[in-house]
C-alpha positions in Angstrom: 83.6 93.8 100.7 86.9 92.0 100.1 87.2 88.3 100.7 89.2 88.2 104.0 90.8 84.9 103.0 92.7 86.7 100.3 94.3 88.9 103.0 95.6 86.1 105.3 98.6 83.8 105.0 96.5 80.6 105.0 99.5 78.5 104.1 101.1 79.3 107.5 97.8 79.8 109.4 95.0 77.4 108.3 92.1 78.9 110.1 89.4 78.2 107.5 89.6 74.5 106.8 88.6 73.1 110.2 88.4 69.5 108.9 92.1 69.1 108.0 94.6 67.6 110.4 96.8 70.5 109.8 94.2 73.0 110.9 93.2 70.9 113.9 96.8 70.8 115.1 97.2 74.5 114.5 94.1 75.4 116.5 95.2 73.2 119.4 98.8 74.6 119.4 97.5 78.2 119.3 95.1 77.5 122.3 97.9 75.9 124.3 100.3 78.8 123.7 97.6 81.4 124.6 96.7 79.5 127.9 100.3 78.9 129.0 101.9 82.2 128.0 99.0 84.6 128.3 99.5 85.7 124.7 99.7 84.4 121.1 101.6 86.2 118.4 101.3 85.1 114.7 103.9 86.9 112.6 103.2 87.3 108.9 99.5 86.6 109.5 98.6 89.2 106.8 100.0 88.8 103.3 102.5 91.5 102.3 100.4 93.2 99.6 97.4 93.4 102.0 99.5 94.7 104.8 100.9 97.5 102.6 97.4 98.5 101.7 96.3 98.5 105.3 99.2 100.7 106.4 98.6 103.1 103.5 94.9 103.3 104.3 95.7 104.1 108.0 98.2 106.8 107.0 95.5 108.3 104.7 93.1 108.9 107.7 95.7 109.6 110.4 94.7 113.3 110.3 91.2 112.2 111.5 92.5 110.6 114.7 91.4 111.8 118.1 94.3 112.7 120.3 94.1 112.4 124.0 96.3 112.6 127.1 94.9 110.4 130.0 96.0 110.3 133.6 95.2 107.0 135.2 96.3 104.3 137.6 97.2 100.8 136.3 93.9 99.4 137.4 91.9 102.1 135.4 89.8 102.7 138.4 88.9 105.8 140.4 91.3 106.7 143.2 90.7 104.6 146.4 91.1 106.8 149.4 91.9 103.8 151.6 95.4 104.0 150.1 97.8 106.9 149.7 98.4 108.7 146.4 101.7 107.0 145.9 100.4 103.5 146.6 100.4 101.2 143.5 96.6 101.2 143.6 96.4 104.9 143.0 99.7 106.0 141.5 99.1 108.2 138.4 100.6 107.5 135.0 100.2 109.4 131.8 99.1 107.9 128.4 99.3 110.0 125.2 98.1 108.6 121.9 95.5 109.0 119.2 92.7 106.8 117.9 91.2 106.4 114.5 87.6 105.3 115.0 85.7 102.7 112.9 83.7 105.4 111.3 86.8 107.0 109.8 88.2 103.8 108.3 87.3 103.5 104.6 84.3 101.3 104.0 86.2 99.3 101.4 89.3 98.9 103.6 90.8 95.4 103.9 90.9 96.0 107.7 87.1 96.1 107.7 86.9 92.8 105.8 89.3 91.2 108.3 87.3 92.5 111.3 84.1 91.0 110.0 85.6 87.7 108.9 83.6 84.8 110.5 86.5 82.4 110.1 88.7 84.7 112.1 85.9 85.0 114.7 85.8 81.2 115.1 89.6 81.1 115.5 89.7 83.8 118.1 86.8 82.3 120.1 88.6 78.9 120.1 91.9 80.3 121.2 90.4 82.4 124.0 88.0 79.7 125.2 84.8 81.6 124.4 81.6 80.0 123.1 81.6 82.7 120.4 82.5 86.3 119.7 80.6 89.0 117.8 81.5 92.4 116.3 80.4 95.5 118.0 77.6 97.3 116.1 78.3 101.0 116.8 80.2 103.2 114.4 83.1 104.1 116.7 84.5 101.2 118.7 84.4 98.0 116.7 87.7 98.5 114.8 90.2 101.2 115.7 93.7 102.1 114.7 95.9 103.2 117.5 98.4 105.9 116.6 101.5 106.5 118.7 103.8 109.3 117.5 107.4 109.9 118.7 107.4 110.7 122.4 104.0 109.1 123.0 103.4 106.0 125.1 100.6 103.7 126.4 101.4 103.6 130.1 101.2 100.5 132.3 97.7 99.2 132.9 95.4 96.2 133.1 92.6 95.9 130.6 89.0 95.8 131.6 88.2 93.1 129.0 89.2 89.4 129.0 91.3 89.6 125.9 92.5 91.9 123.2 93.1 91.3 119.5 95.6 93.5 117.6 97.3 93.7 114.2 100.5 95.7 114.0 100.4 97.8 110.8 103.6 99.8 111.1 106.3 99.6 113.7 108.1 102.7 115.2 111.6 103.5 114.1 112.7 102.8 117.7 110.9 102.0 120.9 107.2 101.2 120.9 107.7 97.6 122.1 104.7 95.8 123.7 105.9 94.9 127.2 104.0 92.8 129.8 104.2 90.6 132.9 102.3 87.4 132.4 99.6 86.7 135.0 100.5 89.6 137.2 97.3 89.4 139.2 94.3 87.2 139.6 90.7 87.6 140.8 91.8 87.4 144.5 95.2 89.1 144.6 95.5 92.6 143.0 99.3 92.2 143.1 100.0 95.6 144.7 103.5 94.6 145.8 104.4 93.3 142.3 102.9 96.3 140.6 104.7 98.6 143.0 108.1 97.0 142.2 107.4 97.5 138.5 106.4 101.1 138.8 109.6 101.7 140.9 111.7 100.5 137.9 112.1 96.8 138.6 111.7 95.2 135.2 113.0 91.7 136.0 109.6 90.0 135.2 108.9 92.1 132.1 108.6 90.2 128.8 108.3 91.6 125.3 105.7 90.3 122.9 107.8 90.1 119.7 105.8 91.6 116.8 106.6 92.8 113.4 104.2 94.5 111.0 101.6 91.9 109.9 101.6 90.1 113.3 98.2 89.2 114.7 98.3 89.0 118.5 95.8 87.8 121.1 96.5 88.9 124.6 95.1 88.3 128.1 95.2 91.9 129.3 92.8 91.7 132.3 95.4 89.8 134.4 98.7 90.8 132.8 99.9 94.3 133.3 101.2 95.8 130.0 102.3 98.9 128.2 103.6 100.2 124.9 107.1 101.6 125.5 107.7 105.2 124.4 108.0 105.7 120.7 111.2 107.2 119.4 112.5 108.3 116.0 110.5 109.8 113.2 108.1 106.9 112.4 104.6 106.6 113.7 103.5 103.3 115.3 100.2 102.1 113.9 98.2 99.2 115.3 94.7 97.9 114.5 92.6 97.0 117.6 89.8 94.5 116.8 87.1 94.6 119.5 84.6 91.8 120.0 82.0 90.8 122.6 80.6 87.4 123.8 77.1 88.7 123.1 75.8 89.9 119.7 74.6 93.5 118.9 76.7 95.2 121.6 78.1 98.7 121.5 80.2 100.9 123.7 78.4 103.1 126.2 78.2 106.9 125.6 80.7 107.7 128.3 83.3 105.4 126.8 82.6 106.8 123.3 83.1 110.4 124.5 86.2 109.5 126.4 88.1 107.6 123.7 86.7 109.0 120.5 85.6 112.5 121.4 82.1 111.7 120.2 79.2 109.3 120.6 76.6 107.3 118.7 72.8 107.3 118.9 70.7 104.3 120.0 71.0 102.7 116.6 74.8 102.8 116.7 75.1 105.7 114.2 77.8 108.3 114.8 76.8 111.7 116.1 79.1 114.5 115.0 81.2 116.5 115.5 83.7 114.0 116.8 
């Protein structure tokens, strides 16, 4: 496997030498931004030659992606009959996109080396305030590439996990911006009124996470509603999603595997086909 340090712009982002004053300051500043803004974007995190290889690798396996159209509310929960169908809690949106699973990413791909990089794990854990993070062990969910073709969108929603880690590989020709409202809700207030205004077209609180290809982003998606705006033009948007857990040796459950990848893994994390 490639040395992940050779992929990362360590001059700009000193994540490996934790003893240097420069690294200490960078870690602290990154944590501060993430806490205060609910997101951290690091443009140019991946070196140009490595990014070019990653984008080419993704394009080579795009035909293996699993396409899906999902109808969901922003909370990604079953309908609550205590509210009407048009209530923000239940209102249905449509997401259309495709996913390349970990099993379909080449074994020698730089993306795999990046995903398994312990130095990156330490950095992500520090920024997100976790004691530690660990790679998933099944063959579908650890590292994915999200594919959004022209006309497709990832509709407004809250994540079910505390944070998300992404790396933009290729931007759309037009559209495809990552839009969000920082700290839309909390553990007590589901923010129905605020969500309702947004779904009715009020975008006054919406921010855009500025990202160019090669940008590593950490995002607090559980409390900040977000979407990928509709993709336009002839160019596919491709983004790597790096999924980790606070406990080692975890894997997605069979229901989630079937839903997002069209297949599942056995008890040892091995892929069961067809997928």
